[in-house]
C-alpha positions as CSV (number, residue, x, y, z in Angstrom):
1,M,170.3,74.0,95.3
2,E,173.3,75.4,97.1
3,H,173.9,73.9,100.5
4,P,174.6,76.4,103.4
5,G,178.2,75.0,103.2
6,G,178.5,76.6,99.8
7,Y,178.2,73.5,97.5
8,D,175.6,72.1,95.3
9,S,173.7,69.5,97.5
10,N,171.9,68.2,94.4
11,A,175.1,67.3,92.6
12,P,175.3,63.6,91.8
13,R,177.2,61.3,94.2
14,K,180.4,59.8,93.1
15,A,181.9,56.6,94.4
16,T,185.4,56.8,95.7
17,N,188.0,54.6,97.4
18,L,189.4,55.6,100.8
19,S,191.8,54.0,103.1
20,V,190.6,54.1,106.7
21,N,191.9,52.7,109.9
22,S,190.3,49.3,110.2
23,D,189.6,49.5,114.0
24,L,188.0,52.9,113.6
25,L,185.9,51.7,110.7
26,A,184.7,48.6,112.7
27,R,183.8,50.8,115.6
28,A,181.9,53.3,113.4
29,R,180.0,50.5,111.7
30,A,179.1,48.9,115.1
31,L,177.6,52.3,116.0
32,N,175.6,52.5,112.7
33,I,177.4,55.7,111.8
34,N,176.6,56.8,108.2
35,L,180.2,57.1,106.9
36,S,179.2,58.9,103.7
37,R,177.3,61.6,105.6
38,V,180.0,62.1,108.1
39,F,182.7,62.2,105.5
40,E,180.7,64.7,103.4
41,Q,179.9,67.0,106.3
42,R,183.5,67.0,107.5
43,L,184.9,67.4,104.0
44,A,182.6,70.5,103.5
45,E,184.0,72.0,106.7
46,V,187.6,71.4,105.6
47,V,186.9,72.8,102.1
48,R,185.2,75.9,103.5
49,E,188.1,76.5,105.9
50,A,190.7,76.0,103.1
51,E,188.8,78.4,100.9
52,R,188.6,81.0,103.7
53,E,192.3,80.7,104.2
54,R,193.0,81.1,100.5
55,W,190.7,84.2,100.4
56,V,192.6,85.7,103.2
57,R,196.0,85.0,101.6
58,E,194.8,86.4,98.2
59,N,193.3,89.6,99.8
60,T,195.8,90.3,102.6
61,A,197.5,93.2,100.6
62,A,194.1,94.8,99.9
63,I,193.0,94.5,103.5
64,E,196.3,95.9,104.8
65,D,196.1,98.9,102.3
66,Y,192.5,99.6,103.4
67,N,193.4,99.5,107.1
68,A,196.4,101.8,106.5
69,R,194.2,104.2,104.6
70,V,191.5,104.2,107.3
71,A,194.2,104.7,110.0
72,E,195.6,107.6,108.0
73,E,192.5,109.3,106.7
74,G,189.6,107.9,108.8
75,S,186.6,106.1,107.4
76,F,183.9,107.6,105.1
77,G,181.3,107.9,107.9
78,D,183.7,109.6,110.4
79,K,182.7,113.1,109.1
80,L,179.0,112.4,109.4
81,R,179.0,110.8,112.9
82,R,177.5,112.9,115.7
83,F,178.9,110.9,118.6
């Protein structure tokens, strides 16, 4: 099942080692914050933003070409529009 964030939410979990500020970790634990959930949610946001930025970089030339063509020739629907 794909998560709204664009990843497979049914993929198996994988243990990993992270280094975290000890004071911040102690405060989060004292507040019963689910570190795995918070990390996964934030990581999904960071990945989504990085993928968006990559898409924009990869498609900038095509977007600029399209915008230049529309500025020069108008868009497809301009001739059909009645307003």
